DSSP file (Angstrom, degrees, kcal/mol; ACC not computed):
  #  RESIDUE AA STRUCTURE BP1 BP2  ACC     N-H-->O    O-->H-N    N-H-->O    O-->H-N    TCO  KAPPA ALPHA  PHI   PSI    X-CA   Y-CA   Z-CA
    1    1 A M              0   0    0      0, 0.0     8,-2.4     0, 0.0     2,-0.4   0.000 360.0 360.0 360.0 -34.3  100.1   87.5   78.6
    2    2 A F  B     -A    8   0A   0      6,-0.2     6,-0.2     1,-0.1     3,-0.1  -0.848 360.0-174.6-110.3 141.5   97.9   87.7   81.7
    3    3 A V  S    S+     0   0    0      4,-2.9     2,-0.2    -2,-0.4     5,-0.2   0.683  83.0   8.6 -99.3 -25.9   94.3   86.8   82.1
    4    4 A G  S    S-     0   0    0      3,-1.2     5,-0.1     5,-0.0    -2,-0.0  -0.481 111.1 -63.6-130.0-156.6   94.1   88.1   85.7
    5    5 A F  S    S-     0   0    0     -2,-0.2    -3,-0.0     1,-0.2     0, 0.0   0.939 129.6  -7.4 -66.2 -43.4   96.5   89.9   87.9
    6    6 A L  S    S+     0   0    0      2,-0.1     2,-0.4    72,-0.0    -1,-0.2   0.381 102.6 116.6-129.9   1.4   99.1   87.1   87.9
    7    7 A K        -     0   0    0      1,-0.0    -4,-2.9    -5,-0.0    -3,-1.2  -0.615  57.8-140.7 -74.6 124.2   97.3   84.3   86.1
    8    8 A V  B     -A    2   0A   0     -2,-0.4    -6,-0.2    -6,-0.2    -2,-0.1  -0.657  16.7-115.2 -87.0 139.0   99.0   83.5   82.8
    9    9 A V        -     0   0    0     -8,-2.4     3,-0.1    -2,-0.3    -1,-0.1  -0.273  20.7-123.7 -65.4 158.5   97.0   82.6   79.7
   10   10 A D  S    S+     0   0    0      1,-0.2     9,-2.9     9,-0.1    10,-0.8   0.852  91.6  18.1 -75.5 -32.8   97.4   79.0   78.3
   11   11 A R  B    S-B   18   0B   0      7,-0.2     7,-0.2     8,-0.2    -1,-0.2  -0.991  84.8-105.4-140.5 147.6   98.5   80.2   74.8
   12   12 A C     >  -     0   0    0      5,-2.0     4,-0.9    -2,-0.3    -2,-0.0  -0.494  22.8-144.1 -67.2 134.7   99.8   83.5   73.3
   13   13 A A  T  4 S+     0   0    0     -2,-0.2    -1,-0.1     2,-0.1     0, 0.0   0.727  96.0  39.1 -71.8 -23.5   97.2   85.3   71.3
   14   14 A V  T  4 S+     0   0    0      3,-0.1    -1,-0.1     1,-0.0    -2,-0.0   0.927 132.8  14.8 -93.1 -57.7   99.8   86.5   68.7
   15   15 A C  T  4 S-     0   0    0      2,-0.1    -2,-0.1     0, 0.0    -1,-0.0   0.571  91.7-123.9-101.4 -12.2  102.2   83.6   68.2
   16   16 A G     <  +     0   0    0     -4,-0.9    -3,-0.1     1,-0.2     2,-0.0   0.638  46.9 168.8  79.4  12.5  100.3   80.7   69.8
   17   17 A A        -     0   0    0      1,-0.1    -5,-2.0    -6,-0.1     2,-0.6  -0.333  38.4-117.8 -62.0 142.2  103.2   79.8   72.2
   18   18 A D  B     +B   11   0B   0     -7,-0.2     3,-0.3     1,-0.1    -7,-0.2  -0.718  33.7 175.6 -85.6 115.5  102.2   77.3   74.8
   19   19 A F    >   +     0   0    0     -9,-2.9     3,-0.9    -2,-0.6    -8,-0.2   0.476  60.6  89.9 -96.5  -2.8  102.5   78.8   78.3
   20   20 A T  T 3  S+     0   0    0    -10,-0.8    -1,-0.2     1,-0.3    -9,-0.1   0.762  84.1  54.6 -68.9 -22.9  101.1   75.8   80.2
   21   21 A R  T 3  S+     0   0    0     -3,-0.3     2,-0.3   -11,-0.2    -1,-0.3   0.677  90.3  94.0 -80.9 -19.2  104.6   74.3   80.6
   22   22 A L    <   +     0   0    0     -3,-0.9     2,-0.4    -4,-0.1    60,-0.1  -0.562  47.9 176.6 -84.3 138.3  106.0   77.4   82.2
   23   23 A N        +     0   0    0     -2,-0.3    -3,-0.0    58,-0.1    -2,-0.0  -0.904  13.6 176.5-141.9 108.6  106.1   77.7   86.0
   24   24 A T    >   -     0   0    0     -2,-0.4     3,-1.9     1,-0.2     4,-0.2   0.680  23.0-174.2 -86.1 -16.1  107.7   80.7   87.7
   25   25 A G  T 3   -     0   0    0      1,-0.3     3,-0.2     2,-0.1    -1,-0.2  -0.312  63.7 -33.1  59.1-136.6  106.7   79.6   91.1
   26   26 A D  T 3> S+     0   0    0      1,-0.2     4,-2.0     2,-0.1    -1,-0.3   0.181 106.0 111.2-102.0  17.7  107.6   82.2   93.7
   27   27 A G  H <> S+     0   0    0     -3,-1.9     4,-1.7     1,-0.2    -1,-0.2   0.924  79.9  44.3 -55.6 -50.8  110.7   83.4   91.9
   28   28 A A  H  > S+     0   0    0     -3,-0.2     4,-2.5    -4,-0.2    -1,-0.2   0.896 111.0  55.1 -63.5 -41.5  109.3   86.8   91.0
   29   29 A A  H  > S+     0   0    0     -4,-0.2     4,-2.5     1,-0.2    -1,-0.2   0.877 105.6  51.4 -61.4 -40.2  107.8   87.3   94.4
   30   30 A V  H  X S+     0   0    0     -4,-2.0     4,-1.9     2,-0.2    -1,-0.2   0.943 112.8  45.0 -63.9 -48.6  111.2   86.8   96.1
   31   31 A F  H  X S+     0   0    0     -4,-1.7     4,-2.3     1,-0.2    -2,-0.2   0.914 114.0  49.5 -59.7 -45.8  112.9   89.4   93.9
   32   32 A I  H  X S+     0   0    0     -4,-2.5     4,-2.9     1,-0.2     5,-0.4   0.888 109.2  51.7 -66.0 -41.2  110.1   91.9   94.3
   33   33 A M  H  X S+     0   0    0     -4,-2.5     4,-2.2    -5,-0.2     5,-0.3   0.906 111.9  47.2 -62.6 -39.4  110.0   91.5   98.1
   34   34 A Q  H  X S+     0   0    0     -4,-1.9     4,-2.1    -5,-0.2    -2,-0.2   0.904 114.8  45.6 -69.7 -38.8  113.7   92.2   98.3
   35   35 A I  H  X S+     0   0    0     -4,-2.3     4,-2.3     2,-0.2     5,-0.2   0.963 119.4  39.2 -70.5 -50.7  113.6   95.2   95.9
   36   36 A S  H  X S+     0   0    0     -4,-2.9     4,-2.1     1,-0.2     5,-0.2   0.869 117.7  49.5 -71.2 -33.7  110.5   96.9   97.6
   37   37 A G  H  X S+     0   0    0     -4,-2.2     4,-2.8    -5,-0.4     5,-0.2   0.918 111.6  48.8 -68.3 -42.7  111.7   96.0  101.1
   38   38 A G  H  X S+     0   0    0     -4,-2.1     4,-2.4    -5,-0.3     5,-0.2   0.928 112.8  47.1 -62.8 -45.6  115.2   97.3  100.5
   39   39 A I  H  X S+     0   0    0     -4,-2.3     4,-2.2    -5,-0.2    -2,-0.2   0.957 115.7  45.0 -58.4 -50.6  113.9  100.6   99.1
   40   40 A S  H  X S+     0   0    0     -4,-2.1     4,-2.8     2,-0.2     5,-0.2   0.900 112.6  50.1 -61.3 -44.7  111.4  101.1  101.9
   41   41 A V  H  X S+     0   0    0     -4,-2.8     4,-2.7     1,-0.2    -1,-0.2   0.937 112.8  46.0 -64.9 -45.1  113.8  100.2  104.7
   42   42 A F  H  X S+     0   0    0     -4,-2.4     4,-2.2    -5,-0.2    -1,-0.2   0.864 113.0  50.7 -67.6 -33.8  116.5  102.6  103.4
   43   43 A L  H  X S+     0   0    0     -4,-2.2     4,-2.6    -5,-0.2    -2,-0.2   0.924 112.4  45.9 -63.6 -45.1  114.0  105.3  102.9
   44   44 A A  H  X S+     0   0    0     -4,-2.8     4,-2.4     1,-0.2    -2,-0.2   0.887 113.2  50.7 -66.8 -36.9  112.7  104.9  106.4
   45   45 A L  H  X S+     0   0    0     -4,-2.7     4,-2.5    -5,-0.2    -1,-0.2   0.903 111.2  48.2 -66.1 -39.8  116.2  104.8  107.8
   46   46 A G  H  X S+     0   0    0     -4,-2.2     4,-2.6     2,-0.2     5,-0.3   0.905 112.6  48.2 -67.8 -40.6  117.1  108.0  105.9
   47   47 A L  H  X>S+     0   0    0     -4,-2.6     4,-2.8     2,-0.2     5,-1.1   0.917 112.0  50.1 -62.1 -40.9  114.0  109.7  107.2
   48   48 A Q  H  X5S+     0   0    0     -4,-2.4     4,-0.8     3,-0.2    -2,-0.2   0.929 115.3  42.4 -66.0 -44.2  114.7  108.5  110.8
   49   49 A I  H  <5S+     0   0    0     -4,-2.5    -2,-0.2     1,-0.2    -1,-0.2   0.934 120.6  41.7 -67.2 -45.4  118.4  109.8  110.6
   50   50 A A  H  <5S+     0   0    0     -4,-2.6    -2,-0.2    -5,-0.2    -3,-0.2   0.915 136.2   7.1 -71.2 -47.2  117.5  113.1  108.9
   51   51 A F  H  <5S-     0   0    0     -4,-2.8    -3,-0.2    -5,-0.3    -2,-0.1   0.678  79.1-138.4-116.8 -23.1  114.4  114.2  110.7
   52   52 A G     << +     0   0    0     -5,-1.1    -4,-0.2    -4,-0.8    -3,-0.1   0.925  35.7 179.5  65.6  43.4  113.7  111.8  113.7
   53   53 A P        -     0   0    0      0, 0.0    -1,-0.1     0, 0.0    -2,-0.0  -0.280  33.9 -89.7 -76.3 166.7  110.0  111.6  113.1
   54   54 A P    >>  -     0   0    0      0, 0.0     4,-1.4     0, 0.0     3,-1.1  -0.273  41.7-103.7 -69.4 162.6  107.7  109.4  115.4
   55   55 A L  H 3> S+     0   0    0      1,-0.3     4,-2.3     2,-0.2     5,-0.2   0.847 117.8  60.8 -58.8 -36.3  107.1  105.8  114.4
   56   56 A W  H 3> S+     0   0    0      1,-0.2     4,-1.9     2,-0.2    -1,-0.3   0.809 101.9  53.2 -65.3 -27.1  103.6  106.4  113.0
   57   57 A V  H <> S+     0   0    0     -3,-1.1     4,-1.5     2,-0.2    -1,-0.2   0.888 108.2  49.7 -74.1 -38.6  105.0  108.8  110.4
   58   58 A L  H  X S+     0   0    0     -4,-1.4     4,-3.4     1,-0.2     5,-0.3   0.914 111.1  50.4 -63.0 -41.8  107.5  106.2  109.3
   59   59 A M  H  X S+     0   0    0     -4,-2.3     4,-1.8     1,-0.2    -2,-0.2   0.888 106.8  53.8 -63.4 -40.1  104.6  103.7  109.0
   60   60 A I  H  < S+     0   0    0     -4,-1.9    -1,-0.2    -5,-0.2    -2,-0.2   0.846 118.2  36.9 -64.4 -32.1  102.5  106.1  107.0
   61   61 A V  H  X S+     0   0    0     -4,-1.5     4,-1.2     2,-0.1    -2,-0.2   0.912 120.7  42.9 -83.5 -45.2  105.4  106.5  104.5
   62   62 A A  H  X S+     0   0    0     -4,-3.4     4,-2.7     2,-0.2     5,-0.2   0.906 107.6  55.1 -76.4 -43.4  106.8  103.0  104.4
   63   63 A V  H  X S+     0   0    0     -4,-1.8     4,-2.4    -5,-0.3     5,-0.2   0.937 112.0  41.8 -59.9 -51.0  103.6  100.8  104.3
   64   64 A P  H  > S+     0   0    0      0, 0.0     4,-2.9     0, 0.0    -1,-0.2   0.874 114.0  53.4 -62.3 -34.0  102.1  102.4  101.2
   65   65 A L  H  X S+     0   0    0     -4,-1.2     4,-2.5     2,-0.2     5,-0.2   0.917 109.9  47.6 -67.0 -42.7  105.4  102.5   99.5
   66   66 A V  H  X S+     0   0    0     -4,-2.7     4,-2.8     2,-0.2     5,-0.2   0.929 114.8  46.4 -61.3 -46.6  105.9   98.8  100.1
   67   67 A L  H  X S+     0   0    0     -4,-2.4     4,-2.7    -5,-0.2     5,-0.3   0.933 114.1  47.2 -64.4 -45.5  102.4   98.0   98.8
   68   68 A A  H  X S+     0   0    0     -4,-2.9     4,-2.4    -5,-0.2    -2,-0.2   0.936 115.8  44.6 -63.8 -46.6  102.8  100.2   95.8
   69   69 A L  H  X S+     0   0    0     -4,-2.5     4,-2.2    -5,-0.2    -2,-0.2   0.938 115.4  47.9 -61.0 -48.2  106.2   98.8   94.9
   70   70 A S  H  X S+     0   0    0     -4,-2.8     4,-1.2    -5,-0.2    -2,-0.2   0.953 117.9  38.5 -61.7 -52.3  105.1   95.2   95.4
   71   71 A L  H  X S+     0   0    0     -4,-2.7     4,-0.6    -5,-0.2    -1,-0.2   0.875 117.1  51.4 -67.8 -35.5  101.9   95.4   93.5
   72   72 A G  H  < S+     0   0    0     -4,-2.4    -1,-0.2    -5,-0.3    -2,-0.2   0.818 116.4  38.5 -72.0 -31.4  103.4   97.6   90.8
   73   73 A L  H  X S+     0   0    0     -4,-2.2     4,-2.3    -5,-0.2    -1,-0.2   0.565  94.9  84.1 -94.5  -9.3  106.4   95.4   90.1
   74   74 A M  H  X S+     0   0    0     -4,-1.2     4,-2.7     2,-0.2     5,-0.2   0.945  91.8  44.2 -63.6 -51.5  104.8   92.0   90.5
   75   75 A R  H  X S+     0   0    0     -4,-0.6     4,-2.6     1,-0.2     5,-0.2   0.945 116.8  45.1 -60.0 -51.4  103.4   91.6   86.9
   76   76 A P  H  > S+     0   0    0      0, 0.0     4,-2.0     0, 0.0    -1,-0.2   0.879 113.2  52.1 -61.6 -33.8  106.5   92.9   85.2
   77   77 A G  H  X S+     0   0    0     -4,-2.3     4,-2.2     2,-0.2    -2,-0.2   0.922 111.4  45.4 -64.6 -45.0  108.6   90.7   87.4
   78   78 A K  H  X S+     0   0    0     -4,-2.7     4,-2.0     1,-0.2    -1,-0.2   0.870 110.8  54.7 -68.5 -34.2  106.6   87.6   86.6
   79   79 A G  H  X S+     0   0    0     -4,-2.6     4,-2.4    -5,-0.2    -1,-0.2   0.897 108.1  49.0 -61.0 -40.7  106.7   88.5   82.9
   80   80 A V  H  X S+     0   0    0     -4,-2.0     4,-2.4     2,-0.2    -2,-0.2   0.910 109.6  51.7 -65.9 -43.1  110.5   88.7   83.0
   81   81 A M  H  X S+     0   0    0     -4,-2.2     4,-1.8     1,-0.2    -1,-0.2   0.895 111.7  47.4 -63.4 -37.5  110.7   85.3   84.8
   82   82 A I  H  X S+     0   0    0     -4,-2.0     4,-2.5     2,-0.2    -2,-0.2   0.932 110.8  51.1 -67.0 -45.3  108.4   83.8   82.0
   83   83 A A  H  X S+     0   0    0     -4,-2.4     4,-2.2     1,-0.2    -2,-0.2   0.862 109.5  51.1 -63.4 -36.6  110.5   85.4   79.3
   84   84 A L  H  X S+     0   0    0     -4,-2.4     4,-2.1     2,-0.2    -1,-0.2   0.873 110.2  49.1 -68.0 -36.8  113.7   83.9   80.9
   85   85 A Q  H  X S+     0   0    0     -4,-1.8     4,-2.3     2,-0.2    -2,-0.2   0.911 111.6  48.7 -67.5 -42.1  112.1   80.4   81.0
   86   86 A M  H  X S+     0   0    0     -4,-2.5     4,-2.7     1,-0.2     5,-0.2   0.902 110.3  51.4 -66.0 -38.8  111.1   80.7   77.4
   87   87 A K  H  X S+     0   0    0     -4,-2.2     4,-2.1     1,-0.2     6,-0.2   0.916 110.3  49.7 -63.4 -42.8  114.6   81.9   76.3
   88   88 A D  H  <>S+     0   0    0     -4,-2.1     5,-1.4     1,-0.2     4,-0.3   0.909 113.6  45.7 -60.4 -42.8  116.1   78.9   78.2
   89   89 A H  H ><5S+     0   0    0     -4,-2.3     3,-0.9     1,-0.2    -2,-0.2   0.922 116.7  43.5 -69.8 -42.2  113.7   76.5   76.5
   90   90 A E  H 3<5S+     0   0    0     -4,-2.7    -1,-0.2     1,-0.2    -2,-0.2   0.769 103.7  65.5 -75.6 -24.7  114.2   77.9   73.0
   91   91 A G  T 3<5S-     0   0    0     -4,-2.1    -1,-0.2    -5,-0.2    -2,-0.2   0.487 114.6-109.9 -76.6  -0.5  117.9   78.3   73.3
   92   92 A G  T < 5 +     0   0    0     -3,-0.9    -3,-0.1    -4,-0.3    -2,-0.1   0.559  63.5 155.6  86.7   8.7  118.3   74.5   73.5
   93   93 A A      < -     0   0    0     -5,-1.4    -1,-0.2    -6,-0.2     3,-0.1  -0.313  52.7 -95.7 -66.9 152.5  119.3   74.4   77.1
   94   94 A A        -     0   0    0      1,-0.1    -1,-0.1     3,-0.0     3,-0.1  -0.403  48.6 -99.7 -67.8 145.5  118.7   71.2   79.0
   95   95 A P        -     0   0    0      0, 0.0     2,-0.2     0, 0.0    -1,-0.1  -0.374  39.4-108.7 -69.0 146.1  115.5   71.2   81.0
   96   96 A H              0   0    0      1,-0.1    -3,-0.0    -3,-0.1     0, 0.0  -0.543 360.0 360.0 -78.0 138.7  115.8   72.0   84.6
   97   97 A V              0   0    0     -2,-0.2    -1,-0.1    -3,-0.1    -3,-0.0   0.400 360.0 360.0-100.8 360.0  115.2   69.1   86.9
């Protein structure tokens, strides 16, 4: 489905579906930022309440966690957004304006 990290191929190699009409925009990025940010913030808050570490310790934990979650979830998130668009189109729903 992907030719690069987030670049979508023009056509499916298996079924020949046309992906050029699909545009997920920033939809996946918004959801992924909320998910990874929420998890990281609550983890940092829990660490702060439980142990009271200095700020640099929280940064050492939170920054790699945000990066790993964001990069790890971006492709699956974009894939889900593409699948939802394809389902809308194939289900006979009116095109979004």
